[in-house]
C-alpha positions, 0 to 999 in steps of 0.5 A: 518554520518552513523555508518559503524563500525560493531556492534554486538548489536541487531538492536534496542539496542543503539538507541537514543530516538529521533530516536524512536520518529521519527519511532513511529510518521512516523509509525502512519502517515503511519498506518493511511494512510493504514487505510484510504486506506483499509476502501475503500477496505472493503466497496467498494462492499457495498458502490458502490452497494448502490449508483448504486441501482435504476440506474442499473437493478437488474440483472446487479447490481453485475457485474456492481458493480465489474466493477465500483469498479475496475474503482474507484480503478484504479482512486485511484491508479492514484491519489496516483501516482500523489500525490506521484510524486508531494509531493516527490519533495515537500519533498526534497524542503520543508522538510520531516516533513512539507510534512508529515503534509500536506499529513496526513491532506489531506488524513484524510479530504477527507476520511471523506468527502467520507461518504457524497457522493451520486453519483459515480463521487463524490465518485471517486473525493473523492477517487482521492483527498484522494489518493493525500495525501496517495501517498505523505506521504510515500516518506516523512516518508520513507526518514525521518526514513532512515535519522534518523536511523544508517546504522546497524539498518536502514533496520529493522527500515524501514521494521518496518515502512512499517510493521506498515501499516499492523497494519493500515490495520488490524485497518480498518478491525476491524473498518469495523467489529465493524461498520458492522451493520451501514452504510458504510458512518459511516466507512468513517467518522472514517477516518477523525480522523487521521487529529489530528496527524498533531498536534503531528508531528508539536510538536515533529519532526524536519527536519533531519540534512542530509536534512538541509545540502543538502538543504544549500549546495552551489551546491544544485539544485532543486529536480526534476524528470528529475534530476533522469535521469541525470547520468547512475547510477541514471537512472539505479536505477530509472528504476529498482525501477519502475519495482520493484514497478509495480510488488508489487503494481500490485500484491497487489492492482490488486489482493490481495486487492480484497480478500473481494470482492472475499470472498463475491462471494464465500460465497454469494450463500450458505449464501443466500440459508440459511439466510434472505437477511439482515442476509446473507449480514451481515455475508458476511461483517463479513467474508470478514472483517475477511479474510482481517484481517487474510490477514493483519496479514500475511502482517505484518509478511511478511514485517518484514520477508523481512527486516530480510532476506534483512539483512542476504542475501541481498536486491535482493535475498529477493525480488526474494523470495517475487516475486516468492512467490507472483506469486505462492500464487496468484494462490494457494489462488484464486483457492483453496479458497472454504469455510470459512475454506480454506479462513481463512487458505490461506488468511495469506500466500497470505497477507505475499507474496503480502505485502513483496515487500512493505517492500523493498520499504521502505528499498531499495528505500532510498538506491538508491538515494542521500539526495537531491533526496531521497524523489523525487526518492522514490516518483517517483519509488513508484508512477510512478509504481503505474500509470502503475500498475493501469492497474492491478485492471482495468484488473482484474475487466474487466476479472472478468466481462468477465469470470463471471458465474452465476453458480459460482460467484467466477470463474471470479476472479479466472481466472483474478487473475491467469492472472494478477499474471504474473505482478510479472515477471516484478519485477524479470526482474527488479532485473536483473539490480538492485544494491545490497545495503546491508551494504552500507551507505546512499549515500550523 
């Protein structure tokens, strides 16, 4: 049962050792999940351009690389959504721990295989299959942490789980920096390593008592997506969660995660003018990875900030700050980034606000559903939202292509980011109907 008695101790005091083990292992699973997601973001332009060379006229290569990159990102997001929907239900039926093991293995193996491909269709297929595991892991891990931590500490524990994803993203940036002189294929090969985590999960974690009670209850019914719409409260919560997910995912994956590509478009003319092509390309890789690293430092701070703010002022006000901040910083960052200095300064607040809503998905979504539907509900909101939000990177890529100027390679991204940034308004609309769950126990 949740500890609902007021407790003056800090959130991390008086917590059982096993709860910490759960948070650490679930955090590692999610960190490696994010690590594997962002290896792609960091090598997207380089890898796709390499595959397209010889098949596309040189004059069209840059624009075509942007469009194909956006399409591959959209395919990845759709696969992520499908994986989340399927494994969300599996997480309620088969268990949080077993589901986490399966999904970690899937995303690790297919990321490694991505390093072997030589065509865009094969590239897309590996990204899609990787995404099935990536999408499924979050619901299982978020439900597991929420169910093993007491109410007084749940928000900060769940926020920490999501913040650890930023560490995984930074790990991806450091890997890309360390291997920048090697082929993009070597970077993907590193992504297979997290498969070893499956052994640790099996040895040290068991299914939560909450889940076991819910599964064995005489009135237990199979967890299905239609069950999320069986009564007015569940139906409202599901629609609210869907709108919140569309806003955050669209903002992060449709705008902020294009930062490495955007940085390359800003710096490319000056670097090519002053350095040989190989040297200029190496510098672009380093600067784009460095900017992404700064961005993810901001992301970690933003996700922890949301968890702390949601404890003080409530889940809804903290989310409103995140969405308004995301809309403002998208325009500020994409229009004011002009050189290395401005890029590094603005990458931090861009990452902070763009990632802040994702902490809410770990903190808030588990509080919207009873135990028997928790992973299903988290998986549906997070990933049905992702299907719709997949239009964001596609739209950004199309607009960046349409507004492309040879005299200013970054102009198309600037215009596209301003337009796609209005996705944050969707989240603000969702908050109008959202329930406040701060200080309430998890629904049984």
